[in-house]
N, C-alpha and C positions, 0 to 999 in steps of 0.2 A: 503494499499499500504505499503510495506517494503522499508526502506530507508537504504542504505548501503554506506559505504565509498568507494571512487574510487579505483578500484582495488581489492575490497573485494567482492566476491560473496556472496550474500545473503544467499546462501545454506551451506557455509562453518559455521561449527558449532565450537564454542570455545571449546577447549579440555584442561583439566588439567591433573594432575597424579592421577593414580588410587591408591587405599588404598595398594595394593599389591607392587607397585612401590615404594611408600614411605616406607613402611616396609622394603623392600630389601635395600634401601638406608641407613636407620637407623641401620640396621644391620651391614652393611659394616663400617659404622662410629663407632659404638660400639666396633667391632673387632679391629679396627685400633688404637682405643684410648687405648684398654686393652693391646694390644701389646706394644704400646709406654710406657705405665706405667710400664710394666714389665721389659722392656728394659733399664729404667731409673736406674741409680746407686742409691744406699743407701746414703742418704746425710752424714750419719757419715762415710762412706767408709766402705771398707771391714776391718776386723781385720788383714788380711795379709798385706795389705797396711800399717796399722798403725805399724805393726810389721817392715816393710821394712823402713819406716820413722824413727822409733826409732833406728835401727840398723845403719842407714847413720849417724845419729847425735853421736851414740857411736864411730864410725869410725873417725867422725870429732874431737872428744875428744882425741882419740888416735893420730891422725896426730898433733894435737895442742901440746900435751904433747912432741912430738919429736922435732917440730919446735921451740917451746919456750924453750926447754930443762928445763922444770919443771913439777912436777907431776900434772896431771890432773885426777879427778875422776868422776864417774857417780853414783848417788845414784837413787835406784828405790824402790817405795813402791806401795801398793796396788792402791793408788790414782794418782800417777803420777812419774815422774822423773825430775832430774835436775843435773847439773854439777858444780863442784867447781875446783878452781885452787888453788895450794899452794903457798901463798904469805907470806913473813915475818914469817915463823913457823906455820902458821895457814890456814885453808880452807877458801877461799873467794868464794861466788857464782858468777858464770859467768852470765852477764846479757844481753850479746850480742847475736843475733841470730846467728847460729841456736841452741845455747847451753842454752838458758834460760830455767826457769822452765816450764814444760808442765804437764798438766792434761792428763790423757788417755780420749778417746772419750766417750761419754755417753754410758752405757751398758758394757763397757770394764772392765774386771777384771784382775788383774795381780798377778800371783803366782810366788813367788820367791823360795820357797822350804825352806826357812828359817823360824823357829819358831817365829823371831821377825817380821816378814813381811816387812823387810826393808833390802836391802843389798848396800854395797858400793864396787865398783870395782875401783882400782886406776890403771892408767897408768904411768909407770915411765919414765923418759926422753928417754929410748931406745925403748919405745913402748911395753914393757912387762906388763902383769898384776900382781897383787898381789895374785890373786885368780880367776879360771875360775867360770863362773856363766851361768845359763840358766834361763831365764824369759820368762814364759809362759803367753800368753795374750788369753782370752777367750771372746767371745761375741756370744750370740744367738747360742750356741752349735757347733761353729766353733772355732778353736784354730790355734795359730802360736806360734813358740817358737824362741826366739832370743838367740843365744849362743855366749858368750864372752870367748874365748878361752885364755889359759895362755901365748900363743904366741902373744896376742893382736889382733887376727884375730876375725872378727865379722860377723856372718851371721844369716839371717832370714830363717827360715824353716816352711812349713806348718805343723800344730800341730796334 
């Protein structure tokens, strides 16, 4: 004699998922996770973002030279960049954000176009530069260029 729980017919068989149903669900989960991974940004950021961030900091140096009525310079090397202000006849590094020394993100290479591999651009108290400069940033085959013009304007362009 078969015993059943109240309300449960003895004729009702317990059913599970078929192998095909499980495989379909696994495929959907796999596709969704692959899509999510491809949509996630590179943790280092894009090289264009780094160029825009650098250009914004150079514009801040330009503005600082005008507001403080003293020369401010930006120096750039293959490994990073920093800012100095002219005090008491010499260059003093700026330690405050956003103009403290920064290294380029991992994998980023900066090309200055100068054989020394280093360039310094100085903004005078009127905001003009002592020389124009173009700094090219490259990472993983993608490039961006930050142009510092003689009139003190700064802009980042896709390379």
